[in-house]
N, C-alpha and C positions, 0 to 999 in steps of 0.2 A: 504494500500500500504505499502509495507517494503523498506526502503531504508538503505541498511546493513552499508555503508560508514559513511552517515551521523549518524545513530546508534552509529556507534563505535566512532566517534567524539564526540559526546554526552555524551556517558560512559567511555571515556577515562581517564578523571581527576578523576574518582573515582576506578580505579581498583588498589587494593591492593595485596599481596601475602598471606596477612591473610584470605582472602576471599576463598570459595571454586573454586578450578581450573578453573572452565568451567564459573563462574560467574563474569561479568564485572561491575554490578550496581546493589546496593540494596537500596530501599527508604523505610523510613518508615514514614508512613502518618497518621495522627489525623483527622478524619473527624467527622463533625457535621450533624446529618440526619435533613435534612432541610425541609421533605415530612409528619413528623410526625402532623403537623396540619391540614391535608387534610386527615388523617385515624382515624377511630374510635379508642378511648382511649383505649380497650383492645386489639389492632391488634398490633403485633411487627413489628419492622422496619426490612428492609432488608438490610440495607447499616451497615458494622462493624465502629466503633469507632476508630479502629486502624489496619492497611493494610500495609502488607510488598508486595512491589512488586520488582522482582529479573528479571533482563535481561541477558541473557549467552552470551558469544562471537560469537557465531552465530546469534544473533537477536532475540532468541526464549523467552518468557519470563513466569514467573510462578508468582501466587499470594496465599497471604495466609492470612486468617483473620477469625474470629470467625463463619462466614456463611461455608467457605471451611472447617474448621475443624469440624464443627458440622455435615454436611452433605457428605462430601468427605472423612473425615480424615486425609487430608494431602494439600499440595499446589494442585492448578489446573494449567494446562497449560494455557497461554495468549497468543493471537497474539500480536505484538508489532509494531509500525506503527509512523515515527516521518514528522512531517511536520512544518518547523520551528522552534520555538521556543516550541511546544508542543509535547508532549510526550505520545502517547496514548495504551491503554490497552484495549483488548477485551476477555473476559472468561466466561463459562458457568458451573453453578452449578446444578448438576442433582438431582431429586428427593428430592426439598426443600418442607418442612412441615410447612404449614402456622399456626397462633396460633388456628385456630378454626381447626386443623386437616386434611384440604384440602391437597394434594399434588399435588404439580406443578412439572411436569416432566422435566424441563427445565428453567431455569432463568437465563437470559441473562444482564452482566454487562458490562457498559464501563467505563475507568478513562482515564480524560486526565488530564495530568500535564504538568504545564508551569514550564520549567527547568529553566527559569530567575528569576520568583517568587516565585517558588516552591508552588504555590498553586493549589490545587487538585479538580476535580468536578469529582464525582462518579455518574453513573445512574443506577439502577437496573430497569428490564422489566421481567415478567411473561413472559411464553412461550404462544402460542396460547390458545385463550378460557379463557384467564384470564384478568383482568382489573387491574389496578394500575400502577403508576411507582413512583418510592423511588428514590430520588436524596440526594445527600450531598456535602458538601464542606469543605475543610479544608487545610492544609499545610503538605509537606513533608520534609525529611531532607536525604541526602543522608549519609549513613550508612559505616564509614571505621573502620578498624582494630578490626573486630569482627567474629564470626564464625556463619556460617549458623545453625538454627535450624535443627533437625532432621526432620521436615514436608517438607522441601525444597528437602530431597533425592532424 
């Protein structure tokens, strides 16, 4: 569920002229993959250790991390929702290839950021016919006075 007036209020404090014209917020997040203990030692994780989340002035979002860069070559669109102090992002990455060479047609991601504590929780789930869930937790910071990377183009 998207609440644009609430979303605008959440992001109003981080709007700066130095950001791209249509970007209201940019969060830089450091995340630890907490699910590695559940996987085989040779299996790679699907949670990036660094994630950039952006929200445009219309409430749309974009996400870029090493997974999106590796498999999409750029940022991917994200659905953004606000509920209380929680800012949620939902996105998909297509044609993800696992360590064993298996192609997963669609990998669904969700991230929930507590805007008061800046704690983020990220979860990744493969599409139908695939097992496993990857999870991570970390912290984010609001970025000000920076230029967006070209991958946000």
